[in-house]
N, C-alpha and C positions, 0 to 999 in steps of 0.2 A: 314291232318286229324288225329285226336287224337284216340289212341287206347282206348279200354274200361277201362283198368287199369289206364291209364293217366287221364281219366275223373274221375275215383274214387279217385285218388290222389288229384286232384283239389277240388273235393267236400269235401274231408276230411280236406284239408288245409283251405277251406272256413269255415267249421264248427269249426275247431280249432281256427281260428281267432275270431269267435264269442265268443267262450269260453274265450279266452284271453281278449276280450273287457269286458265281464261280470266280470271277475276277477279283471281287472284294475279298473273298476267302483267301485267294492267292496273296493279295497284298497284306491281309491280316497275318497270314503265316510268316511272311517275310519280316514284318514288323515285330512279331512275337519272337522269332529266332534272334533277330538283332538285339532286341531288348534283353532277352534272357542271357545272351552271350555277354553283354555288357554288365549285367547284374552279376553273372558268374565271375567275371574278371574283378569286379570291385570287392568281391568277398574272397576269392581264391588268392589273388596276388598278395594282399597283406598277410594272409595265413602262411603262404609259402615263403614270405620274406622273413618271418620270425626265425626260422632255423639258420639261414646264413648270417643273420645279424648277430645271434648269440654265438655261433661258431666262430665268427670273425672278431668278436669282442676282444680287445687287447692285442690284436695282431696288426701287422701292417696292412692287411687286406680290409680292415675295418673302414678305412676312409673310402675305398673303392665300393664296398657294399653300400655304404651310406649314399654315395654319389649315384649308384645305379638305382637305389630306392627313390631318390629325389626325382630322377628322370622318369621312372615308372609311375610315380605318384602324379607327376605333371601330365603324363600321357593319359592316365585314368581320369584326371580332372578335365582334360581337353575332350575326351570321349563323352563324359557326362554332360559337359556344356553343349557339345555337338548334338547329343540326344535331345536335350531341351530345345536347342535352337531349331532343330529339324521337326519339332513338335510330334515326335513319334506317338506319344500317348494320345494326343489330341487327334492325330490322323487315324489312329486305330479306332477311336470312338466314332469318328465320322464314317469310317468304312463299316463299322458294325451297325450304325444307325441307317445307313443307306441299304445295307443288306436286309434289314428288317422292313424298310419301305418297299423294297423289291419283292420280298416275300408276300407282303400285304397286297401288292399290285397283282401278283400271280393268283392269290386267293380271290381277289375281286374279279379277275379275268375268268377264272373257273366259274364263279357265280353267274357272270354275264353269259358265258357260253352254255351253261346248263339251262338257262331260261331265255333262249334266243327269241322266242315268240312274244315274250312279255317285257322285253327291255325297251324302255322309253328312249326317245332321242335325247332328252335332257341328261339321262343317266349315262348314255354313251358319250356325250360331249364332255361331261365331267370326268369320266374315265380317261378319255383321250387327252384332255388337258393335264390331268395328273401324271399320265404316262410320259408326256412330253417334258414336263417339269422335272420329273425324275431322271429322264434321259440326259437333260442338261446337267443336273447335279452329279450324275454318275460320270459324265464325260470330264468334269473338272477333277474328279478324284482318281479316275482310272487311266492314268498316264503311265508311260514307260514300258508298255508291252509292245513287242514287235507285231507286225501284221500276221506273221506266221503263228505266233502264240495266240492271238485273238481268234484266228481261224480254227486253231486246234480246240480252243475253249468253246467256240460255236458248235463244232462237231460233237464235243462232249455234252453240251447242253441239249442238242438234238437227241442224243442217245438217252440221256436222263429223262427227257420229256416223253420218250417212247420206250418205257421199260419193257424188256422182253422181245422187242422187235428184232428180227434177224437182220433187217436192212432198213435204214431210214434215209429218205431222200431230202436233200436240201430244198426248202420251199422257194428259194431264190433261183436256183439253176437246175433243179431236179437231178443233181448228181448224187449217186450213192455215197453215204458218209461212213459206213462201217466196214463191211467185208470187201466190197469192190471199189474202195476209194482210190481215185487216181488224182494226183496233184495236178492243178490246172489254174484257170484264171478267174474263178468265181471269187468276188470280193468278200463274200460272207463266209463260205466254208473252205475256200481254197481248192475246191475240186474242179474237175473238168466238166463244164456244162454239157448236158445231154446232147444238145445240138452240135457241139464241137467234137464230141467223142464218136459221132457216127461217120 
């Protein structure tokens, strides 16, 4: 049987996993937009170049059109090299893989929480180790977000974890996170802790 603080740890790791999923989705969206934009440019620019090239053929502008094309081609090549050097595709795969691991952790947390009286200490230890390892892996990939953005994502995770609730309290500071949210000093949700708001 799990102690109350163990149940709280499982619930917190479940919520943290949802936060990580939302942050990985945000990174994946950014990588997808960048990649599709670059793919669009590599297709659209040569197509758009055809008309000026043939229109300028045999004129004095032909040399300038060719020069502009060479510069644009060099820029496209540089962008493609940058995409490879920044490992966009590899990073997207890692984010997707970590999202799936976080989803699996949430499922396992739900299973543990549904059988609180029958969970062995060994199973709890394995879960907590897995959660800590995933937390480390997530922290390596989930960089570049401001504290404010992370807090907004945390509040969103609280809302998604409590569908249909009119108000959700931050488990860290007991601040309301939906309707009556007031910006404050809570490191998790960014709200005003209940003790500070009185």
